[in-house]
N, C-alpha and C positions, 0 to 999 in steps of 0.2 A: 357398753355398747348400745347402741342408741337404734331405734327402729328404722331412719334414714339408711343408718350403714347396714344393716341387716336388709332391707330392701336391695340395695344396689347390687350388694353379695348375691343375694337369690335371682337378681334379673342376670347376673355374669354367670352363674351356673345353669340358670335357665337356656341361655346363649350357646354354652358351651355343647351342652346335651342336645338342642336342636342342629347344631351343625353335625353332631354326629348323626344324628337321624337322617340330615339330608345325604350325608355320605353315604349312608349304608344303602340308600337308593340308587347310587352313581356307581359306585365302585367296587362294589364286594363280593361280584359274581366268581371272580377266578383270583388266582392266588396272585399275579402282575397286577391286578385291580386293587386289591387288598394290601400290599407289600407297597408297592411303588405308584399307585393311582392311576395306572396305565401310561406312567412314563410321559404324563400331561400337565406338567405343571407350568404356567405362567411365571415369566421370571420375576415378577413381584412377591408372588405367593411362595416360590421358591427361594429369594431371596430372603425375605422376613421370617419362612419358616426355619431357614438355617441360621440365622442370626439368634430367633427366638428360644429354638431349641439349644442353642451354642449357651447361650448367657446363664441361664438358671437361676436359681434365689441368690446365688453367690452375687451377681450383678447389684441387687437391692437390700442383701443384708452381709454378705463375707467382703464384699469390696470397700462399701461406704463403712463397714466395721474396723476394717484395717485401717482406712484412712483416718476415721474418728480418734482412732487409740493412738497412731503412729506418726500422723501426719503426711505431706506429700510424698514423701521418699517411697511410698508405697504404689504412688503411682506407676512404677517399672512395671509391676505385674500388666496393666492395663496396656500400655504402650508394648510390650512384648507380644501380649496377645493380638495387637491391631495388626502388627508387623506380619504374625505369623497367619491371620485371615488372610491378609493382601497376597502371600505366597500362596498361599492352599486354593486361593480362586484363580491365581495364574496358570499354576504349575498342574493340581489334581483336577480342578472341576471339568474343563473342556476334554481332555485323556479319559477321565473315568468315564463321564457322560458317554463319550464314543465308543471307547472298548468295551465297557459291559455288555453294551448291545451287541457288539459284534464278535466276541467272544461267546456264542453260546445264549444271548438273552439274559445273564447271570441276573439274580432278583436280590442277591444278598452278596456282602464283602467275601466270606468265605467261599460261596459258590463262584465268583469272580476269580478268586485265587487259585481256586481247583481249575478252573477252564483256561487258567491263564499258564499254570504248570501242570498238567495232567499225569505227569511222572509221578506227582506225589500230590494227587486230588483228595483222597480220602484224609490222610495225615493231616495237609491242610485244613479241612472241612472241620474236622473233627477240633484239632488243635484250638483253631481261630475260634470256633464256635463256643468253646470251654472258656476261652481269655472274655471273649464278648459278654457270656451271661454272669460270669463272676465279677468282672469290672463294675458292669451294671448295674448288677443287685447293689454294689456299695454305692454306685454314684444316684441309683433311684431312692436309696435311703437318705443320701444327703439332701436330696428334694423335700422328702418326707420331713425332715428335721426342720427344713425350713417353713414349712406347715404349721407344724406344729409350733414351732416357736412364735409365730402369726397367733395363733389362737391362745395360746397361752398370755401373751402379751397385751392384746388386744380384747379378748374375752375373759379378762379373769374375773374370777367368780361367775362364772355364768351357770356351770353346773355346783349343785349344792354338794357338799361332801357324801351324805346318803342319797341322795334325790335320783334324778333325774339321770341315766348313763350307769346306774350303779356304783357311785362314786369314781367315774371315769375322769381322767384329769381332764383339763382342758387341752394340755400338749397334746395327750392321745386321741382326744376327739378332733383335733386340727389334723393329725395324722390320716384317721381314718377317712374324715370328709375328704380332705384333697386328695387321697388315694381313690374313693368311690366315686367321685366326680369325673376321674381323669379314666379310670376304669370304663365307665359308663358309654363315653363317647369315643375311646381308642378300643375297645373291643367289640363296639357297633360298627363305627366307620372306618377302620382302619387307616390308612396312611392319607389318604384324602381328606380325613377327618381330621386327623393331626395335624395336616399341614394348613387345612383351612383355620382352624385353632390357631395355630401358631400365627398367622398371619393376623387376626384379630388380635392375639394377645402380643404381638410385637408393635402393634399402633398404641395397643394400651400403654406399654411399658415405655414407649419413648415420650409420650405425651406426660405421663407422670414424673418421667425423670427431668423434662423440662420445667413443669411446672413446680416440684418440690424445692429446689433449691433457691429458686428465684421468691417464693413466698418466705421461706426462710431466712433469706437475708433482706429484703425488701419489706416483708408484712411486720406486723406489730411485734416490738421485740429483736428485731433482727438488727437495726441500726446499720444496714447495707453492707457494705465488705468492710466497714470500720470494724465489725465485730471480730472479723477473721484475723485482720492483723492486731488487734489486740491481744487474740491468744496466740498469734507469734512473737510478740512481743514478752509474753509471760512465759513460753517455752521456746526459744531458740531452736532454730531448724526445722520449726513446725510447717513452715511453706518452703522448705529446702528439699531438692531433689538427691541431695547428696549426705545431709544429716544422719550418722549413723549408719551409711551404706559399707558393708565392707563388700570386698571382691567376690567373695562366694555370694552373698546376698542378691549382688546385682545379676551374677549368672542365675542364680537361683530363679529370680523374679524374671528377666527377659526371655528365659527359655523356656517359658510357659508357652511361648506361641508355637514350638517345635511340636507341641500336642496335637493342633488342629492337624495334621496330614494322618491323623490315626483314629481320628475321632468316627466312629461309625454312624453315629446318629446324625453326624453333621455332614458327613462327607456322600450319606445315602441322598441327600437332598440334590447332589449334582448329577444323580444316576436317574434321578426322576424327572430334571426338568424339561421342557417340551421339545430342544433341540440342542445342538453344540452352537447354531448361531444365537441363540437367546443367552447364552453363557454370560458374554459380558455387559449385557444388560441386567441381568442377575445381579453380578460381583459389583456395579456401579452402585445399585438400589443398596445392596447387604453391606457394604462400607461404607455409606452413606448413614445408614441406619444403628452401625456399629458406632462410628466416631461420636454421634449424637449421645448416643446410650453411654458410654463409657465416661464420656466428659461430665453429665448429669449424676452419674454415680459418683464421681470424684466429689463433684458439687453437694451432693447430699451429706457424703463423710464430713467435709471441711467444714460445712455453713451449718452442719448438724451440732459440731463440735463447739463453734463460736456460740451458736444460741444455747446450748446447755451451760456455758459457761457464765456467760451474759444473765442469764437468769434462773442461775442457781436450780438448774434442771441435774436430777440425777438418774442416770442412766446406767444401771447394773451390768448389763451384757451391752458391748456396743455394736454387736450385731442386730440389735432391734432399733438402732437409730431411727430408721425409715418409719418402721411401726409407731415408736411412740411420737414423732412429729405428726404424722399423719392423722394420730386421734387427737393433736392436743391442738393443732392450728386449723383444722378446716371443717368446714362445715360437715355435718352426718352423711350427707348423700356424697361429698367429693371424698370425705374419708372412707366409705366403703369402694367408690374409684380405684385409689389408690390402695386400699388392700386386695382390689381387684387384681391392681397392677402385679404386685407381690406375687398373687397365687397364678397369674398369668406367667411370671417368669420360672416360677417352680413347674407349674404342670404341662408346660408346654416343652421341657426338657424330660420330663418324666413319663410323658408321652410317649416321646420319640423314642428314649430308652427302652419303654416296655416293648416298643413294636419291632425296633431292632432285634431285642434279645428273642421274643415270640417268633419272631422270622428265621434265627439262627436254629433254634429249636425245632421247628416244623420243618424247613428245608433242609439242615444239615445234620439232623439228625432221624427224626422222624420219617420223612418220605427217602431216606439214604440208609436206614437200617431197618424199619420197623415196618414200614408201608410203600414200598415205591412204586406201587400203582394205585396208590390213594387217589382219590379224585381231587379236583378243584374244590369241591364243596367241603369236602371231609379235610382237606386243608387248611381251607379256612376257618372251620371249626376247631381244629385241633390248635390252630394258632391265638383264636380267643383263649382257649383253655390256659394256654401257656402266659399269655399276657397275664392273667389271673393268678398264677402261680408265682412269677417273677415277684409280684406287686405283694403277696403274699410275705414272701422270703426277705423284701426288702422292709415292710413293717414291721418284720422282726428285730432287724438290725437298726433301726432308727427309734427303737422304744427308750433308750438313755437320752432324757433332755439334755444334758451335759455336751452334748456332740456338738462340734463346730463345724457349721456348715463349710467354709472353706477349705479347712484340714480334710473332710473327706472327699472332697471334689478332687482337691489335690492329688490325693493317691488314686483314685481313678483316672482323673486326667494323664498322670503320668504313667500309668499302667497301659492304658491305651496307645499314648503318644510313644513309648517304647516299644511297644509291641508289634504295632501296627504302622507307624510313621516311615520308619525306613524302608519297609515292605512296600506299601502302597508307593511311595516316591519312586524307588528302582523298579519295581514289575511296570510302571508305566512309561520308565524313562529309559531300561537299562537291556536292550537285547541279550546280553549273556548271562543274565541271570538265570538261575537253574532253580529247580524245585527243592531241592537240599538246601540250597541258599535260602530259600523263603524260609522253611521249616525250622534253619539253625538260627537266623535273623528273628521271627515269631519267638520261639522258646527262649532265646537269649534274653530280648529285650524284656519280657515279661518276669522272667525269673530274677534279672538284677534288680528291678525297680521291688520286686517282694522282698529279695534279702535285705537292700537297702532300707528299708520302711522296717521291717526285722530288727536290723541292727541299730536303729536310731539315727543313721547317719544323716537324715534328713531334717534335724530338728527345727530351726528357723529360719525365714526365708531373709528379711531385709538385716536384721541384725545380730543373730545368732551367726553358730560358724557350721551348721548344716550344709549341704548342698543338696537342692533339690534333685530326687530320684530320677527326673525324666533325663537329666543330663548323663550320668553315666548308664542309664538305659539304652537310652537313644544311640549312643555312640557306639556300645558295645554291639548293639545290635544291626547297625550299619556295618559295622566292622568284620562280624560275624557273617555278614550276607555275600560280602563281597570276597571274604575268603575261601569261604566254602563253594562260592559259584565258580570261582576260578581254578579250584582243584576237584570241581565234577566235571561231568560231559553234558551238557544242552541237550535237549531231547531232538530226534532226527528231524523236524519240521521247527525249523526255526520258528521265532514269534514274528520277527522282522518280517517274514511270511504270509501271517495271519492279518497282521495291520491292514486296516483298510485306510 
C-alpha cells in the first residue's frame, strides 16, 4: 500500500466525516430532521442517494466477480434489477411520497403501515420492525465483508503478526475502519448526512466504473476488446447470455428486480424527496446513473477476466478482481480513488441500513412501548445508540472472511422483497386491502424466504437447480394478502376516503 493511496483514502474519510458534521448543524434537532432530512431532498440528491444505497459493495465486488467467473450470462441479474428499479420509481415512488405525508406524516415504513391499517397498527409496527432489524443486520454484515476484503487484498501484510493491532488481521481491520467511519457520520448527521454522502459516493462510483473497464481494455496489457474475444474463443459461451442458463436460473436472476418494492433503505428516499412533482426528475437521474453503473460493473468483470488470462494474473477470489486491477494498473493516487469508490459503494448502503434499522428501533419500539412521550432530543439520541448496536451485531456476523458478498446480499434482498414488496405495492394501490391481510403477507413472505434458505432450495442462480427464494416468498405473500383481505372486513373508514 503506497503513500499516495493512503493519502487519497484519508481525504475520502475526512470528506465523509465533514459532511456528517455539516448535516449535524442542519437537520438533527427533530426526529423528522434526523430520520428524513425534513422531507426536503432535491431530485438529484434523492436519486443518487437511492442508487448508491441500493448498489452496495456487490456492484464492485459481487457482480464483477460473477461475470469474471461465469461470463455474460450473469448479466441477467443486472437486467432484472434495472427493470425492477424502473417499476419501483413509477409505481411506488410518487404514491409513497404522497401517502406517507397524508397519513399522519409517517417517518418510517412500519409507521406508514400502521397508519394505513390502524386496526392492526401495533402488530404491523412490531413485526415489520423485527423483520427490518433482522435482515438489515445481515445486509449490513455483507457490506462489512466487502470492506474487510478490500483491506485484506489491498493492505496485505500491513499489520505485523504481533505488532500494531495486537495481531488483528487486515480483514478485521478493514471491517472496523469501515464501520467506524460510517458510524461517525451516520450517528452525528442522520439522514441528511447519509443522503449527502450517498450523492458524493454515487458520483465517485460511476466515475470509477467508467474509468476501470476502459483502462483495463485499452491500457498496457489490455489489447482492447480482442482480449475479451480471446477468452470467449477459449471458453465457449463466455459472451453468451444463454450459455448454461436453465429455466430456474433465468427466473432466479431476473426476479431480483422484484426485491425493489420492499427495500426500506431505498424506498425511504421516496418519502424524503422534496415533493411529488420532483419524483419524475429524480427517476430520470436515478435510472441513468444505474444504467451506466451496471454496464461499467459488467465491463469490469469481463475485461478483468480477459486481462487476467492474457497476462497470467492469478485471482484467487473473483470478487476481488476490481481491487486487484486497481492496485495493479493505476497510479497510487488513482488507486486510492478507486478504493474510495469501492468503499463508497459499501458505506453508502451500510449507512442507509443502519439508519433505517435505528429508526425502526426508536420509533416502533422505544417510542411505542417504552417512552411514548419521549422528547425529540431524546428520540434522536436513542436513535444514535441504536445505530451503534446494529453495527456491532453486523460486525459479529461479518467476522468470517470466507463469506460471499453476493450470497449475503441475495438472502437479505429476498427477505425484504418478499416480506415488504407485495405489502407496499398493494397498500399503495388496492383500497380493499385490510390490516389482517397486511399482517398475513408480511409474516408469510418472511417465513417462506427463511424456510427456503434453511432447506437449501436456493442453491445456485444461473447454472444450478435451485430457485431464488424471493420468487416463492413474493408469490406466497401476495396470495396471502389477497385471500386474507377478501376474507376479512375492511375498517369502517375506507382508505379511499383518506387519500388526498
